[in-house]
DSSP file (Angstrom, degrees, kcal/mol; ACC not computed):
  #  RESIDUE AA STRUCTURE BP1 BP2  ACC     N-H-->O    O-->H-N    N-H-->O    O-->H-N    TCO  KAPPA ALPHA  PHI   PSI    X-CA   Y-CA   Z-CA
    1    1 A M              0   0    0      0, 0.0     2,-0.4     0, 0.0   151,-0.2   0.000 360.0 360.0 360.0 145.1  -10.1   15.3   16.7
    2    2 A S    >   -     0   0    0    149,-2.7     3,-1.0     3,-0.1   151,-0.5  -0.945 360.0-143.5-122.1 140.2  -11.7   16.0   13.4
    3    3 A D  T 3  S+     0   0    0     -2,-0.4    -1,-0.1     1,-0.2   149,-0.1   0.618 100.7  52.9 -74.3 -11.7  -14.8   14.3   11.9
    4    4 A N  T 3  S+     0   0    0     29,-0.1    30,-3.7     2,-0.0     2,-0.4   0.137  88.2  91.2-114.5  23.5  -13.3   14.4    8.4
    5    5 A K  E <   +a   34   0A   0     -3,-1.0   148,-2.0    28,-0.2   149,-0.7  -0.969  47.5 178.4-119.0 133.1   -9.9   12.8    9.0
    6    6 A K  E     -ab  35 154A   0     28,-2.8    30,-2.1    -2,-0.4     2,-0.3  -0.972   5.1-168.7-129.5 143.7   -9.3    9.1    8.6
    7    7 A T  E     -ab  36 155A   0    147,-2.5   149,-2.1    -2,-0.4     2,-0.3  -0.960   2.7-174.2-131.8 153.0   -6.0    7.2    8.9
    8    8 A M  E     -ab  37 156A   0     28,-2.0    30,-3.1    -2,-0.3     2,-0.5  -0.994  18.0-147.6-141.1 146.9   -5.0    3.7    8.1
    9    9 A I  E     -ab  38 157A   0    147,-2.6   149,-3.5    -2,-0.3     2,-0.8  -0.983  13.3-160.1-107.1 123.8   -1.9    1.5    8.6
   10   10 A V  E     +a   39   0A   0     28,-2.4    30,-2.1    -2,-0.5    33,-0.2  -0.889  27.6 155.0-105.7 102.2   -1.4   -0.9    5.7
   11   11 A F        +     0   0    0     -2,-0.8    32,-1.0    28,-0.2    31,-0.5   0.708  52.8  74.9 -94.9 -29.3    0.9   -3.6    7.2
   12   12 A S        -     0   0    0    146,-0.2    34,-0.1    30,-0.2    28,-0.1  -0.625  56.6-162.3 -92.9 144.9   -0.2   -6.4    4.8
   13   13 A G        +     0   0    0     -2,-0.3    63,-0.3    32,-0.1     2,-0.2   0.183  50.8 129.4-103.0  13.9    0.8   -6.8    1.2
   14   14 A D     >  -     0   0    0     61,-0.1     4,-2.6     1,-0.1    63,-0.2  -0.477  62.7-130.2 -74.1 140.2   -2.0   -9.2    0.5
   15   15 A L  H  > S+     0   0    0     61,-2.9     4,-2.6     1,-0.2     5,-0.2   0.913 104.3  47.0 -55.2 -51.6   -4.2   -8.4   -2.5
   16   16 A D  H  > S+     0   0    0     60,-0.2     4,-2.0     1,-0.2    -1,-0.2   0.882 114.8  46.3 -64.3 -39.1   -7.6   -8.8   -0.7
   17   17 A K  H  > S+     0   0    0      2,-0.2     4,-2.2     1,-0.2    -1,-0.2   0.893 113.1  49.6 -70.2 -39.5   -6.5   -6.6    2.3
   18   18 A A  H  X S+     0   0    0     -4,-2.6     4,-2.5     2,-0.2    -2,-0.2   0.892 109.1  52.3 -66.5 -39.4   -5.0   -4.0    0.0
   19   19 A I  H  X S+     0   0    0     -4,-2.6     4,-2.6    -5,-0.2     5,-0.2   0.933 109.5  49.7 -60.6 -45.5   -8.2   -3.9   -2.1
   20   20 A A  H  X S+     0   0    0     -4,-2.0     4,-2.4     1,-0.2     5,-0.2   0.920 110.7  49.9 -59.4 -44.1  -10.2   -3.3    1.0
   21   21 A A  H  X S+     0   0    0     -4,-2.2     4,-2.6     1,-0.2    -1,-0.2   0.915 112.5  46.7 -61.5 -43.3   -7.9   -0.5    2.2
   22   22 A M  H  X S+     0   0    0     -4,-2.5     4,-2.9     2,-0.2     5,-0.3   0.882 111.1  51.1 -69.2 -37.7   -8.1    1.2   -1.2
   23   23 A I  H  X S+     0   0    0     -4,-2.6     4,-2.3     2,-0.2    -2,-0.2   0.937 114.0  44.4 -64.0 -45.2  -11.9    0.9   -1.4
   24   24 A I  H  X S+     0   0    0     -4,-2.4     4,-2.7    -5,-0.2     5,-0.2   0.932 115.6  48.0 -63.4 -45.6  -12.3    2.4    2.1
   25   25 A A  H  X S+     0   0    0     -4,-2.6     4,-2.5    -5,-0.2    -2,-0.2   0.931 114.0  45.4 -62.8 -46.8   -9.7    5.2    1.3
   26   26 A R  H  X S+     0   0    0     -4,-2.9     4,-2.5     2,-0.2    -1,-0.2   0.900 114.2  49.8 -65.2 -39.9  -11.2    6.1   -2.0
   27   27 A G  H  X S+     0   0    0     -4,-2.3     4,-1.2    -5,-0.3    -2,-0.2   0.925 112.1  46.8 -63.8 -44.6  -14.7    6.1   -0.5
   28   28 A A  H  <>S+     0   0    0     -4,-2.7     5,-2.4     1,-0.2     3,-0.2   0.903 113.4  48.7 -64.8 -41.3  -13.7    8.3    2.4
   29   29 A A  H ><5S+     0   0    0     -4,-2.5     3,-1.8     1,-0.2    -1,-0.2   0.900 108.0  54.3 -65.0 -40.3  -11.9   10.7    0.1
   30   30 A A  H 3<5S+     0   0    0     -4,-2.5    -1,-0.2     1,-0.3    -2,-0.2   0.780 104.2  56.4 -64.2 -25.9  -14.9   10.9   -2.2
   31   31 A M  T 3<5S-     0   0    0     -4,-1.2    -1,-0.3    -3,-0.2    -2,-0.2   0.348 129.0 -97.7 -86.5   6.0  -17.0   11.8    0.8
   32   32 A G  T < 5S+     0   0    0     -3,-1.8     2,-0.2     1,-0.3    -3,-0.2   0.611  76.4 142.9  91.5  12.9  -14.7   14.8    1.5
   33   33 A N      < -     0   0    0     -5,-2.4     2,-0.6    -6,-0.2    -1,-0.3  -0.572  54.2-123.3 -86.4 150.1  -12.5   13.2    4.2
   34   34 A E  E     -a    5   0A   0    -30,-3.7   -28,-2.8    -2,-0.2     2,-0.4  -0.850  37.0-165.3 -88.1 119.0   -8.8   13.8    4.5
   35   35 A V  E     -a    6   0A   0     -2,-0.6    80,-2.9    78,-0.2     2,-0.4  -0.919  14.2-174.9-118.2 131.5   -7.3   10.3    4.3
   36   36 A T  E     -ac   7 115A   0    -30,-2.1   -28,-2.0    -2,-0.4     2,-0.5  -0.990   4.8-166.1-123.5 129.7   -3.7    9.3    5.3
   37   37 A I  E     -ac   8 116A   0     78,-3.2    80,-3.1    -2,-0.4     2,-0.7  -0.974   5.8-158.1-117.3 125.9   -2.4    5.8    4.7
   38   38 A F  E     -ac   9 117A   0    -30,-3.1   -28,-2.4    -2,-0.5     2,-0.5  -0.908  10.6-156.3-103.5 111.8    0.8    4.7    6.5
   39   39 A F  E     +ac  10 118A   0     78,-3.2    80,-2.6    -2,-0.7     2,-0.3  -0.792  21.0 168.9 -93.7 124.4    2.5    1.8    4.6
   40   40 A T    >   -     0   0    0    -30,-2.1     3,-2.1    -2,-0.5     4,-0.2  -0.933  46.4 -22.3-136.0 158.2    4.8   -0.3    6.8
   41   41 A F  G >  S+     0   0    0     -2,-0.3     3,-2.0     1,-0.3     4,-0.4  -0.137 132.8   5.6  41.1-122.2    6.6   -3.7    6.5
   42   42 A W  G >  S+     0   0    0    -31,-0.5     3,-1.2     1,-0.3     4,-0.4   0.754 124.2  68.4 -64.2 -24.0    4.8   -5.9    3.9
   43   43 A G  G X  S+     0   0    0     -3,-2.1     3,-1.2   -32,-1.0     4,-0.4   0.784  86.3  69.6 -62.6 -26.7    2.5   -3.1    2.9
   44   44 A L  G X  S+     0   0    0     -3,-2.0     3,-1.6     1,-0.3     4,-0.4   0.805  84.6  69.4 -61.5 -28.8    5.5   -1.3    1.4
   45   45 A N  G X  S+     0   0    0     -3,-1.2    26,-1.4    -4,-0.4     3,-1.0   0.802  89.0  63.5 -60.8 -27.9    5.6   -3.9   -1.4
   46   46 A L  G <  S+     0   0    0     -3,-1.2    26,-0.9    -4,-0.4    -1,-0.3   0.768 103.4  49.1 -64.9 -25.0    2.4   -2.6   -2.8
   47   47 A L  G <  S+     0   0    0     -3,-1.6    87,-2.4    -4,-0.4    -1,-0.2   0.438  84.9 113.9 -95.9  -1.9    4.2    0.7   -3.4
   48   48 A R  B <  S-E  133   0B   0     -3,-1.0    24,-0.3    -4,-0.4    85,-0.3  -0.452  75.5-109.9 -70.9 142.2    7.2   -0.8   -5.2
   49   49 A K        -     0   0    0     83,-3.4     4,-0.1    -2,-0.1    -1,-0.1  -0.442  23.9-127.5 -64.6 144.7    7.6    0.0   -8.9
   50   50 A P  S    S+     0   0    0      0, 0.0     2,-0.2     0, 0.0    -1,-0.1   0.795  88.5  70.2 -69.3 -26.2    6.9   -3.1  -11.0
   51   51 A E  S    S-     0   0    0      1,-0.1     2,-0.2    81,-0.0    -2,-0.1  -0.588  96.5 -97.8 -91.9 155.1   10.2   -2.7  -12.9
   52   52 A K        -     0   0    0     -2,-0.2     2,-0.5     1,-0.0    -1,-0.1  -0.496  35.5-155.1 -69.2 134.5   13.7   -3.4  -11.3
   53   53 A V        -     0   0    0     -2,-0.2     2,-0.9    -4,-0.1    79,-0.1  -0.959  15.1-128.8-113.5 126.8   15.4   -0.2  -10.3
   54   54 A N        +     0   0    0     -2,-0.5     2,-0.3    77,-0.1    -2,-0.0  -0.654  46.7 149.0 -79.9 107.1   19.2   -0.2  -10.1
   55   55 A V        -     0   0    0     -2,-0.9     2,-0.4    77,-0.0    -2,-0.0  -0.962  53.1 -98.7-134.8 153.2   20.2    1.1   -6.7
   56   56 A K        +     0   0    0     -2,-0.3     2,-0.3     6,-0.0    -2,-0.0  -0.590  52.7 166.5 -75.9 126.0   23.2    0.3   -4.5
   57   57 A K        -     0   0    0     -2,-0.4     2,-0.1    72,-0.0    71,-0.0  -0.955  36.1-111.8-138.2 155.2   22.2   -2.2   -1.8
   58   58 A S     >  -     0   0    0     -2,-0.3     4,-2.4     1,-0.1     5,-0.2  -0.287  44.3 -98.6 -73.7 171.3   24.0   -4.5    0.6
   59   59 A F  H  > S+     0   0    0      1,-0.2     4,-2.2     2,-0.2     5,-0.1   0.935 125.0  46.4 -58.3 -47.9   23.8   -8.2    0.1
   60   60 A L  H  > S+     0   0    0      1,-0.2     4,-2.5     2,-0.2    -1,-0.2   0.894 111.3  51.6 -64.8 -39.6   21.0   -8.6    2.7
   61   61 A E  H  > S+     0   0    0      1,-0.2     4,-2.3     2,-0.2    -1,-0.2   0.904 110.3  49.6 -62.2 -40.3   19.0   -5.7    1.2
   62   62 A S  H  X S+     0   0    0     -4,-2.4     4,-1.9     2,-0.2    -2,-0.2   0.894 109.3  51.6 -64.7 -39.8   19.4   -7.3   -2.3
   63   63 A M  H  X S+     0   0    0     -4,-2.2     4,-1.8     2,-0.2    -2,-0.2   0.923 109.3  49.8 -64.1 -44.3   18.2  -10.7   -0.9
   64   64 A F  H  X S+     0   0    0     -4,-2.5     4,-1.5     1,-0.2     3,-0.2   0.939 109.7  52.6 -56.3 -46.8   15.1   -9.0    0.7
   65   65 A G  H  < S+     0   0    0     -4,-2.3    -1,-0.2     1,-0.2    -2,-0.2   0.854 109.0  48.8 -59.7 -37.0   14.4   -7.3   -2.7
   66   66 A L  H  < S+     0   0    0     -4,-1.9    -1,-0.2     1,-0.2    -2,-0.2   0.830 113.0  47.4 -71.3 -32.5   14.5  -10.6   -4.5
   67   67 A M  H  < S+     0   0    0     -4,-1.8    -2,-0.2    -3,-0.2    -1,-0.2   0.680 100.3  76.7 -84.9 -18.3   12.2  -12.4   -2.1
   68   68 A M  S  < S-     0   0    0     -4,-1.5     2,-0.1    -5,-0.2   -26,-0.0  -0.691  88.9-103.8 -98.4 147.1    9.5   -9.7   -1.9
   69   69 A P        -     0   0    0      0, 0.0     2,-1.0     0, 0.0   -21,-0.2  -0.386  30.2-130.5 -65.3 143.7    6.9   -9.0   -4.6
   70   70 A R        -     0   0    0    -20,-0.1     3,-0.2    -4,-0.1   -24,-0.1  -0.792  66.6 -20.9-101.7  93.1    7.6   -6.0   -6.7
   71   71 A G  S >  S-     0   0    0    -26,-1.4     3,-1.3    -2,-1.0   -24,-0.2  -0.076  83.8 -69.4  99.2 165.3    4.4   -3.8   -6.8
   72   72 A A  G >  S+     0   0    0    -26,-0.9     3,-1.4   -24,-0.3    -1,-0.1   0.775 121.9  66.6 -64.4 -29.5    0.7   -4.2   -6.3
   73   73 A K  G 3  S+     0   0    0      1,-0.3    -1,-0.3    -3,-0.2    -2,-0.1   0.756 100.3  51.8 -65.1 -23.2    0.2   -6.3   -9.5
   74   74 A K  G <  S+     0   0    0     -3,-1.3    -1,-0.3   -29,-0.2    -2,-0.2   0.421  81.2 122.8 -93.4  -0.1    2.2   -9.1   -7.8
   75   75 A A    <   -     0   0    0     -3,-1.4     2,-0.2    -4,-0.2   -61,-0.1  -0.375  47.5-153.7 -66.7 139.6    0.2   -9.1   -4.6
   76   76 A G        -     0   0    0    -63,-0.3   -61,-2.9     1,-0.1   -60,-0.2  -0.684  24.4 -88.1-109.7 166.1   -1.4  -12.5   -3.8
   77   77 A L        -     0   0    0     -2,-0.2     4,-0.2   -63,-0.2    10,-0.1  -0.345  22.7-137.2 -69.7 151.7   -4.5  -13.4   -1.8
   78   78 A S  S    S+     0   0    0      1,-0.1     2,-0.3     2,-0.1    -1,-0.1   0.779  91.7  27.7 -78.7 -28.1   -4.3  -13.9    2.0
   79   79 A K  S    S+     0   0    0      1,-0.1    -1,-0.1     2,-0.1   -63,-0.1  -0.943 124.6  15.6-130.6 152.3   -6.5  -17.0    1.8
   80   80 A M  S    S+     0   0    0     -2,-0.3    -1,-0.1     1,-0.1    -2,-0.1   0.820  70.5 146.8  55.5  35.7   -7.1  -19.5   -1.0
   81   81 A H    > > -     0   0    0     -4,-0.2     5,-1.8     5,-0.2     3,-1.2   0.897  28.8-173.2 -65.9 -40.4   -4.0  -18.3   -2.9
   82   82 A M  G > 5S-     0   0    0      1,-0.3     3,-1.7     3,-0.2    -1,-0.0   0.880  71.6 -49.0  47.8  53.3   -3.5  -21.9   -4.2
   83   83 A G  G 3 5S-     0   0    0      1,-0.3    -1,-0.3     2,-0.1    -2,-0.1   0.752 112.7 -49.3  63.7  24.3   -0.1  -21.2   -5.8
   84   84 A G  G <>5S+     0   0    0     -3,-1.2     4,-2.4    -7,-0.1    -1,-0.3   0.172 119.3 103.9 101.7 -16.8   -1.4  -18.2   -7.5
   85   85 A L  H <>5S+     0   0    0     -3,-1.7     4,-2.4     1,-0.2    -3,-0.2   0.924  81.7  48.8 -64.8 -44.5   -4.6  -19.8   -9.0
   86   86 A G  H  ><S+     0   0    0     -5,-1.8     4,-2.4     1,-0.2    -1,-0.2   0.892 111.3  50.7 -62.0 -39.8   -6.9  -18.1   -6.4
   87   87 A T  H  > S+     0   0    0     -6,-0.8     4,-2.6     2,-0.2    -1,-0.2   0.934 110.7  47.9 -63.8 -46.5   -5.3  -14.7   -7.1
   88   88 A R  H  X S+     0   0    0     -4,-2.4     4,-2.2    -7,-0.2    -2,-0.2   0.881 111.0  52.0 -62.9 -37.4   -5.7  -15.1  -10.8
   89   89 A M  H  X S+     0   0    0     -4,-2.4     4,-2.6     2,-0.2    -1,-0.2   0.926 110.2  48.5 -63.1 -44.1   -9.3  -16.1  -10.3
   90   90 A M  H  X S+     0   0    0     -4,-2.4     4,-2.6     1,-0.2    -2,-0.2   0.924 111.8  48.8 -61.7 -45.2  -10.0  -13.1   -8.1
   91   91 A Q  H  X S+     0   0    0     -4,-2.6     4,-2.0     1,-0.2    -1,-0.2   0.876 111.3  50.8 -63.4 -37.3   -8.4  -10.8  -10.7
   92   92 A Y  H  X S+     0   0    0     -4,-2.2     4,-2.5     2,-0.2    -2,-0.2   0.934 111.0  47.1 -65.3 -46.5  -10.5  -12.4  -13.5
   93   93 A V  H  X S+     0   0    0     -4,-2.6     4,-1.7     1,-0.2    -2,-0.2   0.910 110.6  52.9 -62.6 -41.8  -13.7  -11.9  -11.5
   94   94 A M  H  <>S+     0   0    0     -4,-2.6     5,-3.2     1,-0.2    -1,-0.2   0.918 110.1  48.7 -58.5 -42.9  -12.8   -8.3  -10.8
   95   95 A K  H ><5S+     0   0    0     -4,-2.0     3,-1.5     1,-0.2    -2,-0.2   0.917 110.3  49.8 -64.4 -43.6  -12.2   -7.7  -14.5
   96   96 A T  H 3<5S+     0   0    0     -4,-2.5    -1,-0.2     1,-0.3    -2,-0.2   0.772 112.7  48.1 -67.7 -24.3  -15.5   -9.3  -15.5
   97   97 A K  T 3<5S-     0   0    0     -4,-1.7    -1,-0.3    -5,-0.2    -2,-0.2   0.291 115.8-115.7 -96.3   8.5  -17.3   -7.1  -12.9
   98   98 A N  T < 5 +     0   0    0     -3,-1.5    -3,-0.2     1,-0.2    -2,-0.1   0.832  61.5 154.2  59.2  35.5  -15.5   -3.9  -14.1
   99   99 A V      < -     0   0    0     -5,-3.2    -1,-0.2    -6,-0.2    -2,-0.1  -0.816  48.2-112.0 -90.7 130.6  -13.7   -3.5  -10.8
  100  100 A P        -     0   0    0      0, 0.0    -1,-0.1     0, 0.0    -3,-0.0  -0.211  33.2-106.3 -59.5 153.1  -10.4   -1.6  -11.1
  101  101 A T     >  -     0   0    0      1,-0.1     4,-2.5    -6,-0.0     5,-0.2  -0.291  33.6-103.6 -70.2 164.6   -7.2   -3.5  -10.6
  102  102 A L  H  > S+     0   0    0      1,-0.2     4,-2.4     2,-0.2     5,-0.2   0.926 123.3  51.7 -59.7 -45.6   -5.3   -2.9   -7.4
  103  103 A P  H  > S+     0   0    0      0, 0.0     4,-2.1     0, 0.0    -1,-0.2   0.904 111.1  48.9 -58.0 -38.1   -2.7   -0.7   -9.2
  104  104 A E  H  > S+     0   0    0      2,-0.2     4,-2.7     1,-0.2    -2,-0.2   0.898 109.5  51.9 -65.8 -40.0   -5.5    1.3  -10.7
  105  105 A M  H  X S+     0   0    0     -4,-2.5     4,-2.6     2,-0.2    -1,-0.2   0.893 108.6  51.1 -62.5 -39.8   -7.1    1.7   -7.2
  106  106 A I  H  X S+     0   0    0     -4,-2.4     4,-2.1     2,-0.2    -2,-0.2   0.935 111.8  46.5 -63.5 -46.2   -3.8    3.0   -5.8
  107  107 A T  H  X S+     0   0    0     -4,-2.1     4,-2.3     1,-0.2    -2,-0.2   0.922 113.4  49.2 -61.3 -45.0   -3.5    5.6   -8.6
  108  108 A E  H  X S+     0   0    0     -4,-2.7     4,-2.1     2,-0.2    -2,-0.2   0.897 108.1  53.5 -62.8 -41.0   -7.2    6.6   -8.2
  109  109 A A  H  <>S+     0   0    0     -4,-2.6     5,-2.5     1,-0.2     4,-0.3   0.928 110.1  47.4 -60.5 -44.1   -6.7    7.0   -4.4
  110  110 A Q  H ><5S+     0   0    0     -4,-2.1     3,-1.4     1,-0.2    -1,-0.2   0.902 110.7  52.0 -63.3 -40.2   -3.7    9.3   -5.0
  111  111 A E  H 3<5S+     0   0    0     -4,-2.3    -1,-0.2     1,-0.3    -2,-0.2   0.823 104.7  56.8 -64.4 -30.8   -5.8   11.3   -7.5
  112  112 A F  T 3<5S-     0   0    0     -4,-2.1    -1,-0.3    -5,-0.2    -2,-0.2   0.493 126.9-102.4 -77.5  -3.4   -8.6   11.6   -4.9
  113  113 A G  T < 5 +     0   0    0     -3,-1.4     2,-0.3     1,-0.3   -78,-0.2   0.567  65.1 158.6  94.3  10.0   -6.0   13.2   -2.6
  114  114 A V      < -     0   0    0     -5,-2.5     2,-0.5    -6,-0.2    -1,-0.3  -0.523  39.3-131.4 -66.9 129.2   -5.3   10.2   -0.3
  115  115 A K  E     -c   36   0A   0    -80,-2.9   -78,-3.2    -2,-0.3     2,-0.5  -0.738  18.0-158.4 -87.8 124.4   -1.9   10.8    1.3
  116  116 A F  E     -c   37   0A   0     -2,-0.5    22,-2.5    20,-0.5     2,-0.5  -0.910   7.9-171.4-104.4 124.4    0.4    7.8    1.1
  117  117 A I  E     -cd  38 138A   0    -80,-3.1   -78,-3.2    -2,-0.5     2,-0.5  -0.972  11.3-150.2-117.9 125.1    3.2    7.7    3.7
  118  118 A A  E     -cd  39 139A   0     20,-3.1    22,-2.0    -2,-0.5     2,-0.5  -0.821  25.0-119.4 -93.0 129.2    6.0    5.1    3.4
  119  119 A C  E  >  - d   0 140A   0    -80,-2.6     4,-2.1    -2,-0.5    22,-0.2  -0.550  19.3-158.7 -71.5 116.6    7.5    4.1    6.8
  120  120 A T  H  > S+     0   0    0     20,-2.1     4,-2.3    -2,-0.5    -1,-0.2   0.841  89.3  54.5 -69.0 -33.5   11.2    5.0    6.7
  121  121 A M  H  > S+     0   0    0     19,-0.3     4,-2.5     2,-0.2    -1,-0.2   0.939 110.4  46.1 -65.7 -44.7   12.1    2.6    9.5
  122  122 A S  H  > S+     0   0    0      1,-0.2     4,-2.7     2,-0.2     6,-0.2   0.891 110.5  54.3 -63.1 -38.8   10.5   -0.4    7.6
  123  123 A M  H  X>S+     0   0    0     -4,-2.1     5,-2.3     1,-0.2     4,-0.9   0.926 109.8  47.4 -59.9 -44.1   12.2    0.8    4.4
  124  124 A D  H ><5S+     0   0    0     -4,-2.3     3,-0.5     3,-0.2    -2,-0.2   0.930 113.6  47.0 -61.9 -46.2   15.6    0.7    6.2
  125  125 A I  H 3<5S+     0   0    0     -4,-2.5    -2,-0.2     1,-0.2    -1,-0.2   0.903 118.7  40.2 -62.8 -42.2   14.9   -2.8    7.7
  126  126 A M  H 3<5S-     0   0    0     -4,-2.7    -1,-0.2    -5,-0.2    -2,-0.2   0.446 110.0-118.0 -91.6  -1.0   13.7   -4.3    4.5
  127  127 A G  T <<5 +     0   0    0     -4,-0.9     2,-0.5    -3,-0.5    -3,-0.2   0.807  58.4 153.9  71.8  29.4   16.3   -2.6    2.3
  128  128 A I      < -     0   0    0     -5,-2.3     2,-0.3    -6,-0.2    -1,-0.2  -0.811  29.2-153.2 -95.0 128.8   13.8   -0.6    0.2
  129  129 A K    >   -     0   0    0     -2,-0.5     3,-1.8     1,-0.1     4,-0.4  -0.710  24.6-117.6-100.6 151.4   15.1    2.6   -1.3
  130  130 A E  G >  S+     0   0    0     -2,-0.3     3,-1.8     1,-0.3    -1,-0.1   0.861 113.5  61.8 -52.5 -39.4   12.9    5.7   -2.2
  131  131 A E  G 3  S+     0   0    0      1,-0.3    -1,-0.3   -78,-0.0   -77,-0.1   0.720  97.6  58.6 -63.0 -21.3   13.9    5.3   -5.9
  132  132 A E  G <  S+     0   0    0     -3,-1.8   -83,-3.4   -79,-0.1    -1,-0.3   0.547  96.2  80.7 -84.8  -7.8   12.2    1.8   -5.9
  133  133 A L  B <  S-E   48   0B   0     -3,-1.8   -85,-0.2    -4,-0.4     4,-0.1  -0.604  88.8 -90.4-103.4 160.4    8.8    3.2   -4.9
  134  134 A L        -     0   0    0    -87,-2.4     3,-0.5    -2,-0.2    -1,-0.2  -0.098  47.7-102.0 -58.5 161.0    6.0    5.0   -6.8
  135  135 A S  S    S+     0   0    0      1,-0.2    -1,-0.1    -4,-0.0     3,-0.1  -0.411  97.6  49.2 -81.4 164.2    6.0    8.7   -7.1
  136  136 A G  S    S+     0   0    0      1,-0.3   -20,-0.5    -2,-0.1     2,-0.2   0.616  81.1 130.5  84.7  13.3    3.8   11.0   -5.0
  137  137 A L        -     0   0    0     -3,-0.5     2,-0.3   -22,-0.1    -1,-0.3  -0.607  49.2-140.7 -96.9 158.0    4.7    9.4   -1.7
  138  138 A E  E     -d  117   0A   0    -22,-2.5   -20,-3.1    -2,-0.2     2,-0.5  -0.844  14.2-143.8-107.3 155.5    5.7   11.0    1.5
  139  139 A F  E     +d  118   0A   0     -2,-0.3     2,-0.3   -22,-0.2   -20,-0.2  -0.983  38.2 130.2-124.5 124.3    8.4    9.4    3.7
  140  140 A A  E     -d  119   0A   0    -22,-2.0   -20,-2.1    -2,-0.5   -19,-0.3  -0.962  45.1-105.5-162.0 172.7    8.2    9.5    7.5
  141  141 A G    >>  -     0   0    0     -2,-0.3     4,-1.3   -22,-0.2     3,-0.9  -0.329  49.6 -82.2-101.0-174.7    8.3    7.6   10.7
  142  142 A V  H 3> S+     0   0    0      1,-0.3     4,-3.0     2,-0.2     5,-0.2   0.784 120.8  66.6 -63.5 -29.7    5.7    6.5   13.2
  143  143 A A  H 3> S+     0   0    0      1,-0.2     4,-2.2     2,-0.2    -1,-0.3   0.881 100.6  51.0 -61.0 -36.4    5.5    9.8   14.9
  144  144 A T  H <> S+     0   0    0     -3,-0.9     4,-2.0     2,-0.2    -1,-0.2   0.929 111.4  47.1 -65.2 -45.0    4.1   11.4   11.7
  145  145 A Y  H  X S+     0   0    0     -4,-1.3     4,-2.9     1,-0.2    -2,-0.2   0.949 112.2  50.1 -60.3 -47.5    1.4    8.6   11.6
  146  146 A L  H  X S+     0   0    0     -4,-3.0     4,-2.4     1,-0.2    -1,-0.2   0.867 107.6  54.2 -61.4 -36.8    0.6    9.0   15.2
  147  147 A G  H  X S+     0   0    0     -4,-2.2     4,-0.8    -5,-0.2    -1,-0.2   0.918 112.3  43.8 -62.0 -43.0    0.2   12.8   14.8
  148  148 A N  H >X S+     0   0    0     -4,-2.0     4,-0.7     1,-0.2     3,-0.6   0.900 112.7  52.4 -66.2 -41.3   -2.3   12.2   12.0
  149  149 A A  H >< S+     0   0    0     -4,-2.9     3,-0.8     1,-0.2    -2,-0.2   0.866 102.0  59.5 -64.9 -36.5   -4.1    9.5   14.0
  150  150 A D  H 3< S+     0   0    0     -4,-2.4    -1,-0.2     1,-0.2    -2,-0.2   0.823 109.6  44.1 -59.9 -30.8   -4.5   11.8   17.0
  151  151 A E  H << S+     0   0    0     -4,-0.8  -149,-2.7    -3,-0.6    -1,-0.2   0.582 101.0  88.9 -89.8 -11.3   -6.4   14.2   14.8
  152  152 A A    <<  -     0   0    0     -3,-0.8  -146,-0.2    -4,-0.7  -149,-0.1  -0.484  61.8-151.9 -92.0 157.3   -8.6   11.5   13.1
  153  153 A N  S    S+     0   0    0   -148,-2.0     2,-0.3  -151,-0.5  -147,-0.2   0.371  87.3  46.2-103.4   2.2  -11.9   10.0   14.1
  154  154 A L  E     +b    6   0A   0   -149,-0.7  -147,-2.5    -5,-0.1     2,-0.4  -0.968  60.5 177.0-145.4 127.9  -11.2    6.7   12.4
  155  155 A N  E     -b    7   0A   0     -2,-0.3     2,-0.3  -149,-0.2  -147,-0.2  -0.988   8.8-173.8-133.0 122.8   -8.0    4.6   12.5
  156  156 A L  E     -b    8   0A   0   -149,-2.1  -147,-2.6    -2,-0.4     2,-0.5  -0.893  15.7-154.9-119.2 147.6   -7.7    1.3   10.8
  157  157 A F  E      b    9   0A   0     -2,-0.3  -147,-0.2  -149,-0.2  -149,-0.0  -0.975 360.0 360.0-120.4 114.8   -5.0   -1.4   10.8
  158  158 A I              0   0    0   -149,-3.5  -146,-0.2    -2,-0.5  -148,-0.2   0.355 360.0 360.0-123.0 360.0   -5.0   -3.5    7.7
């Protein structure tokens, strides 16, 4: 175990939970920690490119793609979403307080050296292709996350 390694599983695609994960990750990286985030299931939507990417998919994979938000900018609040009004209010307050947007936080975390791993099993289940995701990601299964978690002194599930 190492005192300077941190890991997170981002299971949720909710805006507030993703913001918390990025703030923790960026803070830990700024303190000199090696940070790994494993994105699985709904968390993968945060890593989707905002534009449509033409890739060959089965009917069910295409249906999943249509139903899921495309990218961090489309993430909604976990509570008080209110048909998108709560999310827009949160984004407005963040802007007035000079808090970076979630997409900006994701970019900054990667620039700080935070390692983003997309869960390949979840990608297969949800019909998400590598081409649809942001650049700078690693692709791996749960064994890779567990190997990183075994070496870390902090493991979070968000």
